[in-house]
C-alpha positions in Angstrom: 64.2 189.8 73.1 63.8 192.8 75.7 60.8 192.8 78.5 61.6 196.9 78.4 62.0 199.7 76.3 62.0 203.7 76.6 58.6 205.1 75.8 58.1 209.6 75.7 61.0 209.1 78.1 60.1 206.4 80.6 61.3 203.1 80.9 58.3 200.6 80.4 58.1 196.6 81.3 55.9 195.6 78.8 54.9 192.2 81.0 53.3 195.0 83.7 51.3 196.8 81.9 47.7 195.3 81.5 46.0 194.2 78.3 44.0 197.3 77.8 47.2 199.3 78.2 49.3 197.2 75.8 46.5 197.6 73.3 46.0 200.9 73.7 50.6 201.0 73.3 50.1 199.2 70.1 47.8 201.6 68.8 49.8 204.3 69.3 52.9 203.0 68.1 50.9 202.1 64.8 50.2 205.5 64.6 53.9 207.0 64.9 54.7 206.9 68.7 58.6 205.9 68.7 59.4 202.8 70.7 63.4 202.8 72.0 65.1 199.5 73.2 66.7 200.4 76.7 69.6 198.2 76.0 70.7 199.9 72.8 68.6 202.8 72.0 67.8 201.7 68.6 64.4 201.6 67.7 61.9 198.7 68.1 58.4 197.2 68.3 55.9 195.4 70.6 54.4 192.4 70.8 53.3 189.0 72.9 55.1 185.8 73.2 53.1 182.3 72.5 52.4 181.9 76.0 50.9 185.6 76.4 54.0 187.9 77.4 54.4 190.9 76.3 57.2 191.9 75.4 59.6 194.6 72.6 61.8 193.3 70.1 64.7 195.3 68.2 63.9 196.7 64.7 66.1 194.5 62.0 69.6 194.6 61.8 70.0 196.6 64.9 73.2 194.6 65.7 72.0 194.8 69.5 72.9 191.1 71.5 69.5 191.4 72.8 67.8 190.8 69.6 69.3 187.8 69.6 67.5 186.6 73.1 65.2 183.1 72.8 61.5 183.1 73.9 62.9 180.5 76.8 65.3 183.4 77.4 62.2 186.4 77.5 59.9 183.6 79.5 62.7 182.8 82.1 63.5 186.5 82.8 60.2 187.7 83.5 59.3 184.9 85.6 62.1 185.7 88.0 61.5 189.5 87.5 57.7 188.7 88.9 59.3 186.4 91.9 61.6 189.5 93.5 58.9 191.9 92.9 56.5 190.0 94.4 59.0 189.0 97.5 59.6 192.7 98.0 61.8 193.5 96.6 63.2 196.5 94.6 63.4 194.8 91.0 64.5 195.6 87.7 64.8 194.0 84.4 67.4 194.4 82.2 69.4 196.8 84.4 72.5 198.2 82.7 76.0 199.6 84.6 76.3 203.5 84.1 78.9 202.5 81.2 76.6 199.9 79.8 79.6 197.3 80.2 76.8 194.8 81.5 73.6 194.6 81.9 71.6 192.2 84.3 68.9 190.1 83.2 67.1 190.8 86.6 68.4 193.1 89.1 66.8 192.8 92.7 67.4 195.6 95.4 66.8 194.9 99.4 68.0 196.8 102.5 71.6 197.2 101.0 71.3 194.2 99.3 72.3 193.6 95.6 71.4 190.3 93.6 71.5 189.7 89.9 69.9 187.1 88.2 71.8 185.8 84.7 70.2 183.3 82.4 72.8 182.3 80.1 71.7 179.6 77.5 74.0 180.1 74.7 77.5 178.6 75.7 79.8 180.3 77.8 84.0 179.6 78.3 84.7 179.7 82.1 87.1 182.0 81.6 83.9 184.4 79.9 82.0 183.3 82.9 84.6 184.8 85.2 85.2 187.9 83.3 81.4 189.0 83.6 80.9 187.7 87.2 83.8 190.1 87.8 81.9 193.3 87.2 79.2 192.5 88.8 81.7 191.8 92.1 83.3 194.9 91.6 80.1 197.2 91.3 79.1 195.0 95.0 76.7 192.6 93.1 75.8 189.5 94.8 75.4 187.2 91.4 73.5 183.9 90.4 74.6 182.5 87.0 71.4 180.1 85.6 73.5 178.1 83.1 71.7 176.0 80.4 73.6 172.9 79.1 75.5 172.7 82.7 76.7 169.4 82.3 78.0 169.9 79.1 80.3 172.1 80.9 80.2 170.3 83.7 84.0 168.8 82.6 85.8 172.6 82.0 84.7 173.2 85.6 85.7 170.0 87.2 89.3 170.2 86.2 89.7 173.7 87.4 88.6 172.1 90.7 91.2 168.9 90.3 94.1 171.3 90.3 92.9 173.0 92.9 92.2 170.0 95.1 96.2 168.8 94.1 97.6 172.0 95.2 100.1 170.8 97.7 100.6 168.1 97.2 103.8 166.4 98.1 104.5 164.6 94.5 102.8 166.6 91.8 101.2 164.7 88.9 101.3 161.0 91.5 98.3 160.0 92.7 98.4 160.1 96.4 97.8 156.1 97.7 95.2 154.9 99.5 93.4 157.9 99.7 89.9 157.6 99.3 88.8 160.6 96.3 85.0 160.3 96.8 85.4 162.3 99.4 85.8 164.8 97.5 83.3 164.1 94.4 80.4 167.1 94.7 78.7 168.7 91.6 79.7 171.7 89.1 78.0 174.3 91.3 80.2 173.4 93.7 83.0 172.9 91.2 82.8 176.4 89.8 82.3 178.2 93.6 85.0 176.5 95.3 87.8 177.0 92.3 86.4 181.0 91.6 83.8 182.0 94.1 81.5 182.3 91.4 77.6 181.1 91.9 76.1 179.1 89.3 72.8 176.1 89.2 72.0 174.2 86.4 69.0 175.5 84.1 65.9 173.5 82.5 65.2 176.3 80.3 62.4 174.9 78.4 61.2 173.4 81.8 61.7 176.6 83.5 63.5 174.6 86.6 66.9 174.7 88.0 69.1 171.9 89.1 72.0 171.2 91.9 74.2 168.4 93.3 71.2 167.8 95.8 68.1 168.7 94.2 67.6 167.5 89.8 64.7 169.8 89.4 63.7 173.0 91.5 61.3 175.3 90.0 62.9 179.0 88.6 60.5 180.9 90.7 61.8 178.9 94.0 65.3 179.1 93.4 65.0 182.8 92.8 63.2 182.9 96.3 65.8 180.5 98.1 68.8 183.0 96.8 66.8 186.2 98.0 66.7 184.6 101.6 70.2 183.8 101.6 70.1 179.7 101.5 71.6 179.4 98.0 74.5 181.5 99.3 74.6 179.9 102.8 74.5 176.3 100.8 77.6 177.3 98.7 79.8 178.6 100.7 79.0 175.8 104.2 80.2 173.6 101.5 83.3 175.1 100.2 84.3 175.6 103.9 83.6 172.1 104.5 86.1 171.2 101.4 88.7 173.4 102.1 88.8 172.0 105.3 88.7 168.3 104.1 91.3 169.2 101.4 94.2 170.5 104.3 93.3 167.4 106.2 94.1 165.4 102.6 97.6 167.4 102.5 98.2 166.4 105.5 97.9 162.8 105.0 99.8 162.6 101.6 102.9 162.6 102.7 102.1 160.1 105.7 100.0 158.1 102.8 103.4 158.1 100.6 105.6 156.8 103.2 102.8 153.9 104.1 103.1 152.9 100.7 107.2 152.5 101.1 106.2 150.7 104.5 104.2 147.8 102.6 106.4 147.2 100.0 109.6 146.9 102.4 107.6 145.2 104.8 105.0 142.9 102.7 105.5 143.5 98.6 108.9 143.2 98.6 110.1 141.8 101.8 113.3 144.3 101.7 113.7 144.1 105.4 113.1 140.3 105.8 116.0 139.9 102.5 118.3 142.0 104.4 117.7 140.2 108.0 118.4 136.6 106.0 121.2 137.5 104.1 123.0 138.0 107.2 121.2 134.7 108.7 122.2 132.9 106.2 126.1 133.5 106.3 126.1 132.9 110.0 124.3 129.3 109.8 126.9 128.3 106.4 129.6 130.4 107.9 132.3 129.2 110.2 132.0 132.3 112.2 131.9 131.1 116.1 130.2 134.2 117.6 127.4 133.2 119.2 125.7 136.0 120.4 125.8 137.3 116.6 123.4 134.4 115.9 121.3 135.3 118.8 121.2 139.4 117.4 120.2 138.1 114.0 117.4 135.6 115.2 116.1 138.8 117.3 115.9 140.7 114.7 114.0 138.2 112.4 111.6 137.8 115.5 111.1 141.5 115.1 110.3 141.4 112.1 107.4 138.8 112.5 106.3 141.4 115.1 106.6 144.3 112.3 104.6 142.8 110.0 101.2 141.6 112.3 101.6 145.0 113.3 101.2 146.2 110.1 98.6 144.3 109.6 96.9 145.4 112.4 97.3 148.8 111.0 95.2 148.4 107.8 92.3 146.1 109.8 89.1 147.3 109.6 89.1 146.5 113.6 91.7 149.5 114.0 89.8 152.0 112.1 92.6 154.0 110.6 91.9 152.4 107.0 88.4 151.2 105.3 88.5 148.0 103.0 86.2 149.6 99.9 84.9 147.2 96.9 85.0 149.4 93.5 83.5 148.7 90.7 85.5 146.4 88.5 87.5 145.0 91.2 87.2 141.3 92.4 88.5 142.2 95.7 88.1 145.2 98.3 90.8 148.0 98.0 92.6 150.1 101.3 91.3 153.3 101.4 92.0 156.1 104.0 89.1 159.2 104.2 90.6 162.5 105.5 89.1 163.4 108.6 88.4 163.6 111.1 91.7 165.8 112.0 91.7 162.8 114.7 92.2 160.2 112.0 94.8 162.0 110.5 96.6 162.4 113.2 96.7 158.4 113.9 98.2 158.1 110.9 100.8 160.5 111.9 101.6 158.4 115.2 101.3 155.4 113.2 103.7 156.2 110.7 106.5 157.5 113.0 106.3 154.6 114.8 107.4 153.0 111.7 110.0 155.5 111.0 111.6 155.1 114.1 111.1 151.1 114.1 112.9 151.9 110.8 115.7 153.7 112.3 116.4 151.1 115.2 116.7 148.3 112.9 118.5 149.7 110.2 121.4 150.7 112.7 121.1 147.2 114.0 121.7 145.4 111.0 124.3 147.7 110.2 126.0 146.8 113.3 125.5 143.2 112.5 126.8 143.2 108.8 129.8 145.1 110.2 130.5 142.5 112.8 130.0 139.8 110.3 132.5 141.1 108.1 134.8 142.0 110.1 134.6 137.8 111.4 134.9 137.5 108.0 138.3 139.2 106.9 139.8 137.4 110.2 
């Protein structure tokens, strides 16, 4: 149900008329004055909503999408229109593109900036939203979408965000070990803006309220003023920049975290290094090889392994500050987590892994030499 119509060649916005002007218009319409719907050119009529909002409506069977608009849509559209107008912006309601490929619910202009508000109460898929938003972007218009039943669509938007987050992972499809995923948790408005650069907010149409991650209830007129002031755009852009920075740190940390897990298996869980050294030591102790220097070398390697396990446990301790132990609901024991920020934290992780890499290379070389000498002694 539109707020505007064309009468005697002039665009008339119903709520802008005084009660007397509206009554006079109604009387003239009864006498045959034509009302043409601005959205589609079809014939129309005029009336008031239950809340008293003066508006126009289509004659029957026009086939226009605006004929299906709800009263909530109508009231919100006018509320935002009045808010923009009162803020000193040149404001249009139901403003069409030159080719009528789109019609903005509310379009506000000031100092070269164009802002469109779209109130979307019916279902709209992410792809449909992206296509319609692209129309505004191509026209140089900054668009804001107020989406009813926002949380019901949150999963669709979140899945795109998850894909974005994992782009460039060294092992696609495999969870990065130790990574504290909670640092990437955010709201639907950020999911949509980060992945598609579309500005959205949740909508409680009946309450005329908007909501975001940080604010569960914002009066629609307050939200509109925040948009006009540039504050909501700034919030979305700053949040997106922060998450992009953290995602880059995540990508840098991921290979080191996979490597760190490999060291955990080799040092603590499976004791791969220890088992290899113990095998050599058993041969030396139980065999008849006379080389005392081999026994000494084997003992040195075993002592070094004791140091290595101690060093590993130091790296995962709270005082070291590299990892944290976090309590997870449903788990009896806290779990080891890594938070990818600041950049110095990722650098510290890289340095620890490089130390282990150097030690592993040295260990493998020493064991290769020891095992060859043991084999040579056995063959004599």
